[in-house]
C-alpha positions in Angstrom: 0.1 0.0 0.0 1.4 3.4 -1.0 0.1 7.0 -0.6 2.3 9.9 -1.5 1.6 13.4 -2.4 3.7 16.5 -2.8 2.6 20.2 -3.1 4.7 23.0 -3.9 3.3 26.3 -2.7 5.9 29.1 -3.1 8.9 27.8 -1.6 7.4 25.2 0.6 7.1 21.5 -0.2 4.5 19.7 1.5 5.1 15.9 1.8 2.8 13.2 3.0 4.2 9.8 2.4 3.9 6.1 3.7 5.5 3.1 2.0 4.5 -0.4 3.0 4.2 -3.9 1.5 5.4 -4.1 -2.1 6.6 -0.5 -2.3 8.6 -0.7 0.9 10.2 -3.8 -0.5 11.2 -2.0 -3.5 12.7 1.0 -1.7 14.6 -1.2 0.8 15.8 -3.4 -2.1 17.2 -0.4 -4.0 18.8 0.6 -0.6 20.5 -2.7 0.1 21.2 -4.2 -3.3 22.5 -1.0 -5.2 25.9 -1.4 -3.7 28.5 -2.7 -6.3 29.0 -6.2 -4.8 25.3 -6.9 -4.7 24.2 -5.0 -7.7 26.8 -6.9 -9.9 25.6 -10.3 -8.6 29.2 -11.0 -7.2 27.8 -13.0 -4.4 24.7 -15.1 -3.8 21.7 -13.1 -2.4 18.9 -14.8 -0.3 16.2 -12.2 -0.4 13.6 -13.4 1.9 15.2 -14.7 5.1 12.6 -13.6 7.7 14.6 -15.0 10.7 17.5 -17.3 9.7 18.5 -19.8 7.4 20.7 -22.8 7.8 23.5 -23.3 5.4 24.3 -27.0 5.3 28.0 -28.4 4.7 28.7 -31.9 3.7 32.2 -33.4 4.0 33.2 -36.9 3.1 36.3 -39.0 2.4 36.6 -42.6 0.8 33.3 -42.8 -0.5 34.2 -45.0 -3.5 35.1 -48.7 -2.9 35.5 -51.7 -5.1 32.3 -53.2 -6.7 30.8 -56.4 -5.3 27.3 -58.0 -5.5 26.5 -57.2 -1.8 25.6 -54.0 -0.1 28.6 -53.0 2.0 28.5 -49.8 3.7 31.5 -47.9 2.4 34.1 -47.1 5.1 34.2 -43.5 5.0 33.9 -40.4 7.1 30.7 -38.3 6.3 30.5 -35.0 8.2 27.5 -32.9 8.2 27.9 -29.4 9.7 26.0 -26.0 9.4 26.4 -22.3 9.4 23.7 -20.0 10.3 22.7 -16.9 8.2 20.7 -14.6 10.4 20.2 -11.2 9.2 20.2 -8.5 11.9 17.6 -5.6 12.1 18.7 -2.2 11.3 17.0 1.2 11.0 17.5 4.7 9.7 16.1 7.6 11.6 17.2 10.7 9.7 15.9 14.4 9.7 16.5 16.5 6.5 15.6 20.1 5.8 13.4 20.5 2.7 15.2 23.7 1.8 18.5 21.9 1.4 17.1 19.6 -1.1 14.4 21.5 -2.9 16.5 23.4 -5.4 18.4 20.2 -6.5 15.1 18.3 -7.1 13.5 21.2 -9.0 16.7 21.5 -11.2 16.5 17.8 -12.0 12.5 18.1 -12.9 13.4 21.0 -15.1 16.0 19.1 -17.0 19.1 20.8 -15.7 20.7 17.5 -14.7 22.9 14.7 -16.1 20.6 12.2 -14.5 18.1 10.4 -16.9 15.9 8.7 -14.1 13.9 11.4 -12.7 12.4 11.0 -9.2 8.6 11.4 -9.7 8.2 13.3 -6.5 10.0 15.3 -3.8 9.7 12.4 -1.4 11.2 9.8 -3.9 14.0 12.2 -4.4 14.8 12.2 -0.5 14.5 8.5 -0.4 16.8 8.1 -3.3 19.4 10.1 -1.3 19.0 8.0 1.8 19.0 4.7 -0.3 22.3 5.6 -1.6 23.8 6.2 1.8 22.3 2.8 3.0 23.8 1.0 -0.1 27.2 2.6 0.7 27.1 1.3 4.3 25.8 -2.1 3.4 28.7 -2.5 0.9 31.1 -1.8 3.7 29.4 -4.1 6.1 29.4 -7.0 3.8 33.2 -7.0 3.5 34.7 -5.4 6.6 31.7 -4.7 9.1 32.2 -5.3 12.7 29.1 -6.6 14.7 30.2 -4.7 17.9 29.8 -1.4 16.1 26.4 0.3 15.8 24.7 -0.3 12.6 27.1 -3.1 11.4 27.2 -6.9 11.3 30.3 -9.1 10.9 31.7 -8.8 7.4 33.4 -11.6 5.5 37.0 -10.5 6.3 36.1 -10.4 9.9 34.5 -14.0 9.8 37.3 -15.5 7.7 40.0 -14.0 9.9 38.5 -15.8 12.9 38.0 -19.3 11.1 40.9 -21.6 10.9 39.3 -23.5 8.1 39.9 -20.5 5.6 43.1 -20.7 3.8 45.6 -17.7 4.7 47.6 -16.5 1.6 51.1 -15.5 2.0 51.4 -11.6 2.2 55.3 -11.2 1.6 55.3 -8.9 4.8 53.9 -6.2 2.5 51.9 -3.5 4.2 49.9 -2.2 1.2 49.1 -2.9 -2.4 51.3 -1.3 -5.0 51.8 -1.6 -8.6 55.1 -3.3 -8.1 53.8 -5.9 -5.7 50.2 -6.5 -6.8 51.0 -9.3 -9.2 53.0 -11.2 -6.8 50.4 -10.8 -4.2 47.6 -11.9 -6.4 49.7 -14.9 -7.3 49.8 -15.8 -3.5 46.2 -15.7 -3.3 45.7 -18.0 -6.3 48.3 -20.2 -5.2 46.1 -20.7 -2.0 43.0 -21.7 -4.0 42.2 -25.4 -3.3 42.5 -27.7 -6.4 38.9 -28.7 -6.0 37.9 -24.9 -6.3 40.4 -23.8 -8.8 38.9 -23.8 -12.3 35.1 -23.3 -11.0 33.1 -20.9 -13.2 32.3 -18.5 -10.4 35.7 -18.5 -8.8 36.4 -14.8 -8.1 39.1 -12.6 -6.8 37.5 -9.9 -4.5 39.7 -6.9 -4.4 39.6 -3.5 -2.6 39.8 -0.3 -4.5 43.5 0.3 -3.8 44.4 -3.2 -5.1 42.3 -2.7 -8.2 44.1 0.7 -8.9 47.4 -1.0 -8.3 46.6 -3.7 -10.8 45.3 -1.3 -13.5 48.6 0.7 -13.2 50.8 -2.5 -13.4 49.0 -3.5 -16.6 49.7 -0.1 -17.9 53.5 -0.8 -17.6 56.2 1.9 -16.7 56.6 0.0 -13.3 58.8 -2.8 -12.0 55.6 -4.7 -11.8 54.3 -3.5 -15.1 53.7 -5.6 -18.3 56.4 -4.2 -20.6 57.4 -0.6 -21.2 54.3 0.1 -23.1 51.8 -2.1 -21.1 48.8 -3.9 -22.1 48.2 -3.8 -25.8 51.0 -1.2 -26.1 48.6 1.5 -25.0 50.3 2.3 -21.6 48.1 4.1 -19.0 45.4 4.5 -21.6 44.7 1.0 -21.9 41.7 0.8 -19.2 38.6 2.7 -19.9 36.7 1.5 -16.6 34.5 -0.8 -18.6 37.0 -3.6 -19.1 36.3 -6.8 -17.3 39.5 -7.5 -15.5 41.1 -10.9 -14.7 44.1 -12.4 -13.3 45.4 -16.0 -14.8 42.0 -16.4 -16.1 40.2 -15.7 -12.9 37.6 -12.9 -12.6 38.5 -9.9 -10.7 35.6 -8.2 -8.6 35.9 -4.7 -7.5 34.7 -4.8 -3.9 34.7 -1.1 -2.7 33.6 -2.1 0.7 36.5 -4.3 1.3 39.3 -3.1 3.8 42.4 -1.9 2.0 44.5 -4.7 3.6 42.7 -7.9 2.4 41.9 -9.7 -0.9 39.4 -12.6 -0.8 39.2 -15.7 -3.3 36.1 -17.9 -3.4 33.2 -19.0 -5.4 30.3 -16.5 -5.6 28.1 -19.5 -4.7 29.9 -19.9 -1.4 29.2 -16.3 -0.2 25.9 -15.3 0.9 24.0 -12.1 1.6 20.6 -12.3 3.4 17.9 -9.9 3.9 14.3 -10.2 4.7 12.9 -7.9 1.9 9.3 -9.2 2.4 9.4 -9.4 6.2 6.4 -7.7 8.1 8.8 -5.4 9.9 10.1 -3.8 7.0 9.1 -0.1 6.7 9.9 3.0 4.7 8.2 6.4 5.7 8.6 10.0 4.9 7.2 12.4 7.4 6.8 16.0 6.9 7.0 17.9 10.1 5.5 21.1 9.0 2.0 20.4 10.4 3.6 19.2 13.8 6.3 21.8 14.7 6.1 24.3 11.9 9.6 23.4 10.7 10.7 22.6 7.1 12.2 19.3 8.3 11.3 16.0 6.9 11.9 12.6 8.7 12.9 9.5 6.9 12.5 6.2 8.5 13.7 2.8 7.2 13.6 -0.5 8.9 15.3 -3.6 7.3 17.4 -6.5 7.9 20.7 -7.8 6.4 23.6 -10.0 7.2 26.3 -12.3 5.6 27.5 -15.8 5.8 29.6 -18.3 3.8 29.4 -22.0 3.4 32.6 -23.8 3.3 35.4 -22.0 4.9 38.1 -24.4 3.5 37.2 -23.4 0.0 38.0 -19.6 0.8 41.2 -17.8 0.7 42.0 -14.6 2.7 45.0 -12.5 2.2 45.8 -10.0 5.1 48.7 -7.6 4.7 50.9 -7.1 7.7 
């Protein structure tokens, strides 16, 4: 159910908006899933986890035996374990002044903007602003969030660092990713990928912005770690146009802007999960105009949603942590 109305009288914008059900799901989906990692499908999204979901893990050894006419149970070790994906509840309680945003919205409506997607109402414009902030924070939480911090859940690098099953890649005692060491450090990560995972279609190298920049520069040449004096395709630093899909030794490289600057992660996208209850009853999006309540030009934006991450098999993942 949705009801929203905007009236512009002189210099005052009056807003009455409440979003629930389907429309609330759309706004929350935009806020959570518009971060780069999720928007590009770089990990597996489970969109309707109302409370928690069990991720089952099966490990076995020696399951094949010589053939006979009888049924003889194979002498093997079959281990069934599980990890829990339990999204946490979060909220946004934000107060904005209409005066600060009205001019921008009116400029967009009149065509004085580079944006093609015009917000149909002032309330949608405000929600878009808030959704962008939520998406940015969610991207950071996915990779480096710390549950002890307000508004965060434990991210992948935090969970992996505490898991003895995750493979630790050598870091060469390096303290940062640079164009001169990035090729060697990426090689160390690939060396740590288990043989059962190497070659899988969705195997991905997840890198922070600083590592991506270092790799692009290395491929442009003119550095000790570069690919020849003139770089890739003999184009030097002009070779990359931001649209090229990058890979390392045949493995896809995924830019993860929320990743802490001292980590690289390797794993299958199907082994990394993001959970949220987009259709949960407690999801809520509201835009409340305070003008009739206190005479101000303030607008309150309220969002309530759930989000969290988990991975399936730790031994199939590689984490590199610089010193």
